[in-house]
N, C-alpha and C positions, 0 to 999 in steps of 0.2 A: 504493500500500500504506500503511495507517496506520502511523505511527511510534510507538514507545514512548518516553515521556519519563520522567524521573526524578521521584520524589515531591517534594513541596515542603518536606518536613521531613527533617532528618538523623536517622540511626539513633541511638537512645539508647545510652549507654555501658554499660547493663546490659540484662538480659533482662526487666526488669519491663515489664508492659503499659503502654501509653500511656493518656491520658485521652480519646482520640478517641471520639466517640459511635458506638455500633454502627450506627446508621442512616447515618452518614457513611461508614463503612467499607464497608457493603453497597452504597451508591450508587457509591462509587469502584470497587468490584469489578464492578458491573454495567456501568459505563462501560468498564472495561478489557476485560471479556469481549467486548463488542460492537464496540469500536473499536480495541483495542490501545493506547489512550492511558491513562496513569495520572495521575489528577488527585486532589487532596485530600491530607489528612494521613494517610498510610499509612506504617507503619514500613518502613524499608529492607529488613529481613530478610523481612518479609511480602511486600513488592512483588517482591523477587527470586524468592521462591518462587512467587508467582502467575505470573511470567513463565515459570518452568520448567514449571509445571502446564499452562499454556496451550500451550506448545510440545509437551508430551507428549500433548496431545489429551484430557486428562481432562475428561469432561463434568461441568460444575458442577451440573447439575440431576440427573443420574443417574450418580453415580460407581459404579464396579464393582470394589471391592477384590477381588483374585484369591484364590480358595480352590481350590487344586489339589493338595492332599495328603489322603491318607486318614488315618483315626485312627491306624492302625499307623505310617504314615510320620511323623506328628506326634510320636508317642511316641519314635520313633527319633531325631528331631531334638532332642528334649528330653534324651534320654540322652547324646547326643553333645556337648552344649555344657557348658562348665564353669559356665555361669550357674545350672545346676540347684543347685549347692552353695550359692548365695547366696539361694535362695528363703526360707529361714527368716529371714534378715536383712530381706528386703523385707517379709515378712508382719509381723514384729515392729515395724518402724519405720513402715510405711504403713497397715497394716490392723488392728492389734490393737484399736484404739479404735472400730471400725465407723464409719469416716468416710463422708461422702457422696460417695464416688468409687469407681472401680475402679482397680486397679494392673495394669499390663501390662508384659511383658517381650518384646522382639522379638529375633530373631537379626540377623546383619549384613545380611540382605537386606530387613529390614523385616517379616518374617513374625511374627505374634503367636503366641508359644509358650505364654504363660499370660495369662489375663485373670481376675482374682479381685477380690472386694470386695463392696460394697453390692449386694444382690440387685436392688433396684429400678433402680439406675443400670445394672447389667449388662444387665437386660432392655431398657432404653431404648437403650443403645449397640449392642446386637445388632441393633436395627432399622435401623441405618445400616451394618451389615456389620463392626462392630468385634467380631469373634469370634475365638476361638482357631483358628489355621490360616490366617487371612486375611493378605494382604500389604498393609501400609499404607505402602509407600514412596511418594514423591511422584509417581512416574510411574504409580502405580496409583490413588491416592486423592487426589492434589493436596495442597495445603498442609495439614499437620497436624503436631502436635508431634513424634511419633516419626519420621515420614517426613522432616521438615525437619531434625531433629537428625541423622539419618543423612546427609542431603545436605550438611550444613554442618560436621559433626563439632563441634557446639557445643550447649550447653543452650538450649532453646527453650521459650517459652510462647506458645501460640496461643489467642486469646480470641474466642469466639463467631464473629462474622461475618468474622473474619480467615481462617477456614477457606476453602479454595477451593470445597468442595462445600456447596451450600446446605442439604442435609439435616443437615449436621453443625453448623450455626450455633447450635443449641440448647446445644452443649457447649463447654467450655473444656478445655485440656489443657496439661500441663507435662511436659517430657521432658529427659533428659540421656543422652548416649552413655556406654557402659561399655567400658573398654579392658582388655586383658590387660596382663601385666607388661612386654610389649615394645611397648606403645602401639598394638596392633592393635585395631580396633573389633570387639567381640564382639556388640554389640546395643545396644538402647536401653531404658532404664527410663522408664515413663510413668505419670502418673495422669490420668484423664479423668473429668469430672463436670460439675456445674453451676457457679454463680457462685463457690463456695468455691475452685475450682481457679484462678480468675483472680487470686487474691491473691499478693502477693509472698511471703508465708509459705509458700504451697504450693510455689513455685519453690525456695525455700530448703530445704524438706524433701526434695524430689526430689534436689537437688544433694547434700545430705548423705548421703542413702541411696545414691546412685550411687557416692559416694566409699567408703562402707562395703562396697558390693558389689565394687568393684575391689580393696579390701584383702582381702576374703574369697577372691575368685578368685585373687589373687596368691599367697595362702598355699597354696591347693589345687593350683595348677598349677605352682608352682615350689618348689624346695627348696634354693636356695643359702644360704650363711650370710648373716646380716643385713648389709645394706649393700652386697651384691654384685649386686643386680638391675641390669641394664643401664639407664642413664639413657636417656630417650626425648626426642626433639625433634620437635615437631609444626610442620611448615612448610607444610602444604597448605591452600589456601583462605584466606578472609578472617581466620580465627582462627589462622593460622600465627604462630609465634613464642613458643611455650610450651615450657619445658624441665621435665621431671619427673625428679627425682632422689630415690631412696629414698622415693617416695610423696609428696614435696612438689613442688607445681607452682610454677614461677617464670615470670612474664610478662616477656619480654625486650624491649629496645628493638629497633628494626629493624636497626641496625648489629650489635648483639650476636647476633641471630638469624642474620644473614648470616655472621658469623665462625664461629659454631658449625657451621652447615651446611657451610661450605667445609672446615673441619677434619675434620668427619665424612666428607666425600667424599675427603679426602686423609689417610688415617690415618698415613702416614709423616711428616707434618708439612709446614709451609710456612715459608719464610724470611719476614722482614718485607717484603722487596721483592716476593716472590711473592704474599703476602697483599694487599699494596697494589694490585698490578695486578688481582687478581681482585675487589677490593672497589670499585674506582672506575675510570672511563674516564679521568679526569684523574689525574695523578701524586699519590699520597698520600705525604707525607714519612714517613720512618722514625719521626720523633717522634710524628706523628699516629697511626700504626699502634700504636706502643708504648703510647700513652696509652689507646687504645680497648681494647687487650688487657688493660691493667692494670685498667681499670674493669670489664671482664668478669670478670676473675679475682676481684674482690671479690664478685661475684654467685655464681659457680660454684665458688669455692674450689679445692681440689686437683684438680678435674676438668681443669683447664688447667695445663699444665706451666709451671714457673718458668723453665726454660732454653729456648734457641732451638736449632733451629727450633721454632716454635709447634706444639704438638700436643696431642691429648687423651690423658690418662693412663688413661682407661677407654673401652672401645668405647661409642659413643653410637648407638643405633638412631634412625632417623627414620621418620615415616609414609610417606616415599617408599620405604623398604625394604619395607614391607608390600605396596605396589603392585608393586614389582619382583619380589618373591617370588611373588605370585599370577600375574604374567605368565609367570614362568619355569616354573610348574607348568601353564600353559595354562588357568588358571581366570580367564577374561576377566571374567566376571560379578563375581567377588570383587575383581578389580583395579579395575573401574569403580566398585564400591561403596566401595572404600577411597580412591579418587581424588576427594577432596572439593573440588578446585579447584587452580589453578596453584600452583606453588611460590613462596612469598613474593611474591604478586602486586604488591605496591607497591615491590618492590626494583628498582633500576636497576643493581645490581652486575653487571658482566660475567660473573663466575663463577656467580652465582645465575641469571642469564638463560640461561646454557648448560644448567644443570641443569633449569631450568624447561622449556625448549624440548625437551630430550631426553626428559623424562618424558612431556610432553604428546604428543610424536610417537609414543612407544612405545605409549601407551594407545590413541591414535587408530588406529594401524596394526593393533593387535590387535582392536579393535572392528570395523573394516572387514573384516578377514580372517575374523572369526567368522561373518558372515552370519546372525547371530542377531537377529531383530527386537527382542527384549526388551532385548538389550544395546545395540543401535544406537540405540534410542529414548531410552535413558538418556543416551547421549552427545549425541544431537541436542537433548535438552532442556537441556543445560548451556549456560553462557555461551559456552564454547569451541565447542560444536557447533551453536549457533543458526544461524550463517550458513555452515555447512560443507556446501557443495553436494554434495560426494562422499558424505558421510554420508547426506544426505537421499535421494540417488539409490539408495544401498545399501539404505536402509529401504524405499523404494518397490519395489525389485527383490526384496527378501526377504519382503515381506508378500503374502498372498493378494490377488489382484485383487478389488477391491470391498470389502475389509475396511476398518475404520475407520482402521487404521494406513496402509494403502495410499492411501486418499483424503486423509488428512492430509498424508502425505509428498508426494503429487502436487500438492496445493494449495500447500504450502510451496515446492516446486521452482519452480512457476510464478512465485511472488512473487520468489524469489531470482534467477531467470533474467531477469525483467523489470528488476530493479534492476541486475544486473551487465551486461546487454547480451549480445547473441548471441555476440560474439567471446570475451568473458571467460568466459561460461558454457561454451563449448566447451573452453576451456583448463583449466577447473577440474576 
């Protein structure tokens, strides 16, 4: 079986496009599609998305974004989302000057609820299926800014041949996820067009507009007194470690994110000794714990109590809460959509590792129990599901024999069983 190797460059610290030539990216993608090996200078974010797109079985030559809603159903989805109230903001900031792009808004599943803007660009993108009602999540359309923004819960710019689907290489797109006041992803704001969208300025404009949309949605959907919106902590996936308090985002150090997550998981508070045990496998001295908490308090202020045991003075929601709530409601598709990756994946804290494993196990169990091919394929396309033999067996069993999903799952099963060996494969 071909092995997948990491790209030769590291991921930039910003979402700005790199200076890699389009021909180089296209050549790297062709090699990856045919061999599974990644060679050349490709951004890490793009390379990871290509891997998910390949595992999802999206055909790079003939992508087929799903359109499975009627006009009436689409109108119902529009009425049901609070994003409707932010449309005037989007139009004023992104479309009033008749730019050379279209602006789009998706829901949390990646379905395009609105596509508006330059008429010529709109006609062009409709030719690749970028139309209202279509689903542009990665598992349907491969690497693209709105789909990859949903998959990673981060702002994304995809330039030309970085797209997975060859018919989309003529376009560039920039997108940012939009969250409600509790940190749940409501959808994605995107602009798509020609070379003008490949600029850093375009990404900055989308970022600023998404912030304005979140502020508008927060005013419409919540009515607490100023300063009482629940702080939110994002800990899922590679972008985990951001605290949002009263609309202001604070990027945290790894240790500070660990402490806040553990305190959010233990609302009654933790003693210094308890926190030290949860933070490190080796004994952390009380002095070290106090010093870390003191530094964190300078960042978050009165959110962290002055007295001990250490505790949060306000309830802090995490994006893990959104996953758990969806699972509790039996909405597995929403749970998988909200689960953008493991909890603080770089953390080796024992307490964080327990939360990480528990959430991953809960999502996986719900996915397998759902027997829904669309849900299972999203899990199987993730890094956690890539080698999950049971998930691929479930996908094969739940897909119609002879369908693309069944053939893809059967092929993947064959490769995994060959790698694991017969005894390991039987135990899996």
